py3Dmol code that shows the C-alpha trace and the ligand (Angstrom):
import py3Dmol

protein = """\
ATOM      1  CA  THR A   1      36.612  34.325 -18.575  1.00  0.00           C
ATOM      2  CA  SER A   2      33.259  34.767 -17.013  1.00  0.00           C
ATOM      3  CA  ALA A   3      33.091  38.595 -16.460  1.00  0.00           C
ATOM      4  CA  SER A   4      30.413  39.594 -18.994  1.00  0.00           C
ATOM      5  CA  SER A   5      30.966  43.327 -18.012  1.00  0.00           C
ATOM      6  CA  GLU A   6      32.891  45.097 -15.213  1.00  0.00           C
ATOM      7  CA  GLY A   7      31.652  43.592 -11.860  1.00  0.00           C
ATOM      8  CA  GLU A   8      29.320  41.144 -13.426  1.00  0.00           C
ATOM      9  CA  PHE A   9      30.336  37.388 -12.986  1.00  0.00           C
ATOM     10  CA  ARG A  10      28.592  34.099 -13.695  1.00  0.00           C
ATOM     11  CA  PHE A  11      30.199  31.085 -12.017  1.00  0.00           C
ATOM     12  CA  LYS A  12      29.608  27.329 -11.952  1.00  0.00           C
ATOM     13  CA  VAL A  13      29.980  25.680  -8.628  1.00  0.00           C
ATOM     14  CA  VAL A  14      29.647  21.846  -8.206  1.00  0.00           C
ATOM     15  CA  LEU A  15      28.732  20.096  -5.065  1.00  0.00           C
ATOM     16  CA  LEU A  16      30.638  16.854  -4.436  1.00  0.00           C
ATOM     17  CA  GLY A  17      30.425  14.427  -1.594  1.00  0.00           C
ATOM     18  CA  GLU A  18      29.258  10.900  -0.487  1.00  0.00           C
ATOM     19  CA  GLY A  19      25.321  10.326  -0.522  1.00  0.00           C
ATOM     20  CA  ALA A  20      23.370  11.757   2.503  1.00  0.00           C
ATOM     21  CA  VAL A  21      26.080  14.347   3.627  1.00  0.00           C
ATOM     22  CA  GLY A  22      23.673  16.986   2.834  1.00  0.00           C
ATOM     23  CA  LYS A  23      24.380  18.287  -0.672  1.00  0.00           C
ATOM     24  CA  SER A  24      20.879  18.809  -1.859  1.00  0.00           C
ATOM     25  CA  SER A  25      19.844  20.140   1.518  1.00  0.00           C
ATOM     26  CA  LEU A  26      22.519  22.742   1.409  1.00  0.00           C
ATOM     27  CA  MET A  27      21.588  23.805  -2.061  1.00  0.00           C
ATOM     28  CA  LEU A  28      17.738  24.098  -1.270  1.00  0.00           C
ATOM     29  CA  ARG A  29      18.544  25.851   2.070  1.00  0.00           C
ATOM     30  CA  TYR A  30      20.785  28.409   0.569  1.00  0.00           C
ATOM     31  CA  VAL A  31      18.786  29.057  -2.681  1.00  0.00           C
ATOM     32  CA  GLU A  32      15.215  28.557  -1.438  1.00  0.00           C
ATOM     33  CA  ASP A  33      15.591  28.698   2.404  1.00  0.00           C
ATOM     34  CA  LYS A  34      13.819  25.335   2.520  1.00  0.00           C
ATOM     35  CA  PHE A  35      14.870  22.254   4.594  1.00  0.00           C
ATOM     36  CA  SER A  36      13.469  18.646   4.558  1.00  0.00           C
ATOM     37  CA  PRO A  37      14.349  16.164   7.324  1.00  0.00           C
ATOM     38  CA  ARG A  38      13.825  13.463   4.664  1.00  0.00           C
ATOM     39  CA  HIS A  39      16.449  12.521   2.079  1.00  0.00           C
ATOM     40  CA  VAL A  40      15.837  14.678  -0.983  1.00  0.00           C
ATOM     41  CA  SER A  41      16.901  12.046  -3.376  1.00  0.00           C
ATOM     42  CA  THR A  42      16.002  13.726  -6.736  1.00  0.00           C
ATOM     43  CA  ILE A  43      15.534  17.309  -7.245  1.00  0.00           C
ATOM     44  CA  GLN A  44      13.923  18.714 -10.316  1.00  0.00           C
ATOM     45  CA  ALA A  45      16.753  20.583 -11.783  1.00  0.00           C
ATOM     46  CA  SER A  46      20.412  19.573 -12.081  1.00  0.00           C
ATOM     47  CA  PHE A  47      21.271  23.043 -10.939  1.00  0.00           C
ATOM     48  CA  LEU A  48      19.845  26.048  -9.069  1.00  0.00           C
ATOM     49  CA  SER A  49      21.002  29.663  -9.591  1.00  0.00           C
ATOM     50  CA  LYS A  50      21.349  32.393  -7.079  1.00  0.00           C
ATOM     51  CA  ARG A  51      22.471  36.056  -7.438  1.00  0.00           C
ATOM     52  CA  LEU A  52      24.740  37.498  -5.017  1.00  0.00           C
ATOM     53  CA  ASP A  53      25.737  41.164  -4.395  1.00  0.00           C
ATOM     54  CA  LEU A  54      29.276  41.549  -3.016  1.00  0.00           C
ATOM     55  CA  GLY A  55      30.004  45.241  -2.874  1.00  0.00           C
ATOM     56  CA  ASP A  56      30.353  46.532  -6.431  1.00  0.00           C
ATOM     57  CA  ASN A  57      30.407  42.922  -7.894  1.00  0.00           C
ATOM     58  CA  HIS A  58      27.301  40.937  -8.877  1.00  0.00           C
ATOM     59  CA  VAL A  59      27.577  37.137  -9.099  1.00  0.00           C
ATOM     60  CA  ASP A  60      25.308  34.715 -10.568  1.00  0.00           C
ATOM     61  CA  LEU A  61      26.007  31.343  -9.147  1.00  0.00           C
ATOM     62  CA  ASP A  62      24.820  28.168 -10.974  1.00  0.00           C
ATOM     63  CA  ILE A  63      24.995  25.592  -8.171  1.00  0.00           C
ATOM     64  CA  TRP A  64      25.137  22.004  -9.463  1.00  0.00           C
ATOM     65  CA  ASP A  65      23.909  19.023  -7.487  1.00  0.00           C
ATOM     66  CA  THR A  66      24.905  15.421  -8.305  1.00  0.00           C
ATOM     67  CA  ALA A  67      21.080  14.219  -8.079  1.00  0.00           C
ATOM     68  CA  GLY A  68      22.321  10.912  -6.513  1.00  0.00           C
ATOM     69  CA  GLN A  69      24.684  10.052  -9.253  1.00  0.00           C
ATOM     70  CA  GLU A  70      27.643   9.896  -6.933  1.00  0.00           C
ATOM     71  CA  LYS A  71      26.295   6.455  -5.742  1.00  0.00           C
ATOM     72  CA  TYR A  72      27.154   4.935  -9.033  1.00  0.00           C
ATOM     73  CA  HIS A  73      30.275   6.918  -9.261  1.00  0.00           C
ATOM     74  CA  ALA A  74      28.937   8.022 -12.669  1.00  0.00           C
ATOM     75  CA  LEU A  75      29.755  11.646 -12.524  1.00  0.00           C
ATOM     76  CA  GLY A  76      31.281  12.310 -16.036  1.00  0.00           C
ATOM     77  CA  PRO A  77      33.190  15.197 -17.434  1.00  0.00           C
ATOM     78  CA  ILE A  78      29.937  17.035 -18.235  1.00  0.00           C
ATOM     79  CA  TYR A  79      29.363  17.514 -14.450  1.00  0.00           C
ATOM     80  CA  TYR A  80      32.774  19.021 -13.949  1.00  0.00           C
ATOM     81  CA  ARG A  81      33.335  20.828 -17.087  1.00  0.00           C
ATOM     82  CA  GLY A  82      33.622  24.649 -16.799  1.00  0.00           C
ATOM     83  CA  SER A  83      33.444  24.554 -13.070  1.00  0.00           C
ATOM     84  CA  HIS A  84      34.998  27.639 -11.391  1.00  0.00           C
ATOM     85  CA  GLY A  85      34.479  26.222  -7.903  1.00  0.00           C
ATOM     86  CA  ALA A  86      33.736  23.069  -6.037  1.00  0.00           C
ATOM     87  CA  LEU A  87      32.399  22.371  -2.465  1.00  0.00           C
ATOM     88  CA  LEU A  88      33.688  19.017  -1.277  1.00  0.00           C
ATOM     89  CA  ILE A  89      31.073  18.237   1.388  1.00  0.00           C
ATOM     90  CA  TYR A  90      31.259  15.642   4.200  1.00  0.00           C
ATOM     91  CA  ASP A  91      29.122  15.055   7.334  1.00  0.00           C
ATOM     92  CA  ILE A  92      31.110  15.767  10.647  1.00  0.00           C
ATOM     93  CA  THR A  93      29.542  12.792  12.218  1.00  0.00           C
ATOM     94  CA  ASP A  94      30.591  10.326   9.453  1.00  0.00           C
ATOM     95  CA  LYS A  95      34.335   9.730   9.110  1.00  0.00           C
ATOM     96  CA  ARG A  96      33.874   7.706   6.055  1.00  0.00           C
ATOM     97  CA  SER A  97      32.303  10.565   4.337  1.00  0.00           C
ATOM     98  CA  PHE A  98      35.419  12.662   5.237  1.00  0.00           C
ATOM     99  CA  GLU A  99      37.598   9.962   3.638  1.00  0.00           C
ATOM    100  CA  LYS A 100      35.468  10.199   0.536  1.00  0.00           C
ATOM    101  CA  VAL A 101      36.203  13.925   0.197  1.00  0.00           C
ATOM    102  CA  LYS A 102      39.950  13.011  -0.289  1.00  0.00           C
ATOM    103  CA  ILE A 103      38.806  10.796  -3.212  1.00  0.00           C
ATOM    104  CA  TRP A 104      36.751  13.420  -4.785  1.00  0.00           C
ATOM    105  CA  VAL A 105      39.488  16.018  -4.515  1.00  0.00           C
ATOM    106  CA  ARG A 106      41.739  13.755  -6.448  1.00  0.00           C
ATOM    107  CA  GLU A 107      39.211  12.908  -9.187  1.00  0.00           C
ATOM    108  CA  LEU A 108      38.467  16.669  -9.479  1.00  0.00           C
ATOM    109  CA  GLN A 109      42.064  17.635  -9.723  1.00  0.00           C
ATOM    110  CA  ARG A 110      42.505  14.884 -12.442  1.00  0.00           C
ATOM    111  CA  ALA A 111      39.479  16.354 -14.371  1.00  0.00           C
ATOM    112  CA  LEU A 112      40.232  20.084 -14.031  1.00  0.00           C
ATOM    113  CA  GLY A 113      43.846  20.388 -12.863  1.00  0.00           C
ATOM    114  CA  GLU A 114      44.272  23.165 -10.199  1.00  0.00           C
ATOM    115  CA  THR A 115      41.837  25.564 -11.863  1.00  0.00           C
ATOM    116  CA  ALA A 116      38.875  25.488  -9.576  1.00  0.00           C
ATOM    117  CA  VAL A 117      38.547  27.139  -6.144  1.00  0.00           C
ATOM    118  CA  LEU A 118      37.922  24.421  -3.647  1.00  0.00           C
ATOM    119  CA  ILE A 119      36.235  24.494  -0.230  1.00  0.00           C
ATOM    120  CA  VAL A 120      35.999  21.538   2.030  1.00  0.00           C
ATOM    121  CA  VAL A 121      32.821  21.724   3.930  1.00  0.00           C
ATOM    122  CA  GLY A 122      31.901  19.895   7.198  1.00  0.00           C
ATOM    123  CA  ASN A 123      28.093  19.849   7.309  1.00  0.00           C
ATOM    124  CA  LYS A 124      25.591  18.838  10.073  1.00  0.00           C
ATOM    125  CA  LEU A 125      27.253  21.262  12.526  1.00  0.00           C
ATOM    126  CA  ASP A 126      24.093  21.124  14.540  1.00  0.00           C
ATOM    127  CA  LEU A 127      25.167  17.574  15.479  1.00  0.00           C
ATOM    128  CA  GLU A 128      28.416  18.779  17.086  1.00  0.00           C
ATOM    129  CA  SER A 129      27.932  16.348  19.983  1.00  0.00           C
ATOM    130  CA  GLU A 130      28.064  13.448  17.614  1.00  0.00           C
ATOM    131  CA  ARG A 131      31.241  14.677  15.774  1.00  0.00           C
ATOM    132  CA  THR A 132      33.719  12.034  14.846  1.00  0.00           C
ATOM    133  CA  VAL A 133      35.840  14.080  12.432  1.00  0.00           C
ATOM    134  CA  ASP A 134      38.327  16.298  14.241  1.00  0.00           C
ATOM    135  CA  ARG A 135      38.068  19.922  13.156  1.00  0.00           C
ATOM    136  CA  THR A 136      41.836  20.476  13.270  1.00  0.00           C
ATOM    137  CA  GLU A 137      42.463  17.565  11.160  1.00  0.00           C
ATOM    138  CA  ALA A 138      39.959  18.571   8.606  1.00  0.00           C
ATOM    139  CA  ILE A 139      41.504  22.130   8.479  1.00  0.00           C
ATOM    140  CA  GLN A 140      44.961  20.682   7.902  1.00  0.00           C
ATOM    141  CA  TYR A 141      43.844  18.430   5.231  1.00  0.00           C
ATOM    142  CA  ALA A 142      42.049  21.365   3.544  1.00  0.00           C
ATOM    143  CA  LYS A 143      45.226  23.349   3.691  1.00  0.00           C
ATOM    144  CA  SER A 144      47.370  20.462   2.191  1.00  0.00           C
ATOM    145  CA  VAL A 145      45.148  20.568  -0.983  1.00  0.00           C
ATOM    146  CA  ASN A 146      45.039  24.320  -1.131  1.00  0.00           C
ATOM    147  CA  ALA A 147      41.408  24.413  -0.167  1.00  0.00           C
ATOM    148  CA  GLU A 148      39.563  26.560   2.320  1.00  0.00           C
ATOM    149  CA  TYR A 149      37.636  25.031   5.174  1.00  0.00           C
ATOM    150  CA  VAL A 150      34.038  25.926   6.347  1.00  0.00           C
ATOM    151  CA  GLU A 151      31.587  24.181   8.680  1.00  0.00           C
ATOM    152  CA  THR A 152      27.777  24.505   8.080  1.00  0.00           C
ATOM    153  CA  SER A 153      24.339  23.163   9.059  1.00  0.00           C
ATOM    154  CA  ALA A 154      21.782  23.118   6.282  1.00  0.00           C
ATOM    155  CA  LYS A 155      19.281  22.128   9.029  1.00  0.00           C
ATOM    156  CA  GLU A 156      19.900  25.148  11.234  1.00  0.00           C
ATOM    157  CA  ASN A 157      21.030  27.449   8.288  1.00  0.00           C
ATOM    158  CA  LEU A 158      24.480  27.983   9.812  1.00  0.00           C
ATOM    159  CA  GLY A 159      27.453  29.157   7.795  1.00  0.00           C
ATOM    160  CA  LEU A 160      25.755  29.024   4.374  1.00  0.00           C
ATOM    161  CA  ALA A 161      25.772  32.598   3.428  1.00  0.00           C
ATOM    162  CA  ASP A 162      29.355  32.898   4.606  1.00  0.00           C
ATOM    163  CA  LEU A 163      30.247  29.827   2.539  1.00  0.00           C
ATOM    164  CA  PHE A 164      28.787  31.066  -0.702  1.00  0.00           C
ATOM    165  CA  GLU A 165      30.216  34.581  -0.217  1.00  0.00           C
ATOM    166  CA  LYS A 166      33.610  33.139   0.451  1.00  0.00           C
ATOM    167  CA  ILE A 167      33.671  30.983  -2.592  1.00  0.00           C
ATOM    168  CA  SER A 168      32.373  33.796  -4.726  1.00  0.00           C
ATOM    169  CA  SER A 169      35.051  36.257  -3.496  1.00  0.00           C
ATOM    170  CA  LEU A 170      37.763  33.575  -4.228  1.00  0.00           C
ATOM    171  CA  MET A 171      36.391  33.012  -7.718  1.00  0.00           C
ATOM    172  CA  ILE A 172      36.166  36.866  -8.346  1.00  0.00           C
ATOM    173  CA  ASP A 173      39.950  36.995  -7.279  1.00  0.00           C
ATOM    174  CA  LYS A 174      40.884  34.067  -9.447  1.00  0.00           C
ATOM    175  CA  TRP A 175      38.932  35.064 -12.654  1.00  0.00           C
TER     176      TRP A 175
END
"""
ligand_1 = """\
28
LIG
P 22.786 14.296 -0.336
O 22.479 12.933 -0.703
O 24.166 14.739 -0.010
O 22.203 15.321 -1.265
O 22.030 14.565 1.205
P 20.632 15.107 1.420
O 20.667 16.688 1.302
O 19.562 14.419 0.731
O 20.551 14.923 3.080
C 20.752 13.633 3.629
C 19.910 13.676 5.009
O 20.672 14.355 5.936
C 18.531 14.146 5.025
O 17.846 13.353 5.981
C 18.688 15.636 5.385
O 17.481 16.013 6.014
C 19.942 15.484 6.372
N 20.653 16.614 6.549
C 21.175 17.390 5.644
N 21.768 18.505 6.152
C 21.774 18.406 7.501
C 22.222 19.116 8.647
O 22.876 20.258 8.498
N 21.987 18.699 9.830
C 21.294 17.647 9.971
N 20.955 17.189 11.300
N 20.771 16.715 8.971
C 20.952 17.175 7.826
"""
view = py3Dmol.view(width=600, height=400)
view.addModel(protein, "pdb")
view.setStyle({"model": 0}, {"cartoon": {"style": "trace"}})
view.addModel(ligand_1, "xyz")
view.setStyle({"model": 1}, {"stick": {}})
view.zoomTo()
view.show()
């Protein structure tokens, strides 16, 4: 259990998804309100922390990025271990990245069982005109694996506060 006292929570959230879907960008935008048009291939830390106030509950989120390791499919148990939640991220303009989410979900469930809260995230919502993954299909897929579904843009800072509040509330309900 993560509650150190009433209303105080600390949760580990891992980011998963194909390279270049925007994992590092989402984390940097949300935690530090920064965005770079270039690929942020390595960040200094393996995770960044952010404190959220949700009514009477205070949540410290440790958000873990893969730091490019997904390319080698080398994410070991240390990456997943102890995760309370996972964001399965794809790029709405890249169908292959959506198919990759399905593989990550299976891998995560193999590693963690059904314990973690899952949210499927369609990123790059600012590129709506280039969308190739149907929103309804993505919502249905998320439902089929007991995950929530959210769309975001790290570039335009759309949906990120809602996303992290949503996963925090779900984790509070679960733990
Ligand atoms: P990662 O490999 O999954 O961590 O992806 P990055 O965060 O490095 O992002 C890959 C590329 O996509 C970079 O060029 C980012 O600037 C760009 N990017 C990330 N998020 C968005 C977004 O919401 N909209 C657009 N248009 N580009 C984005």
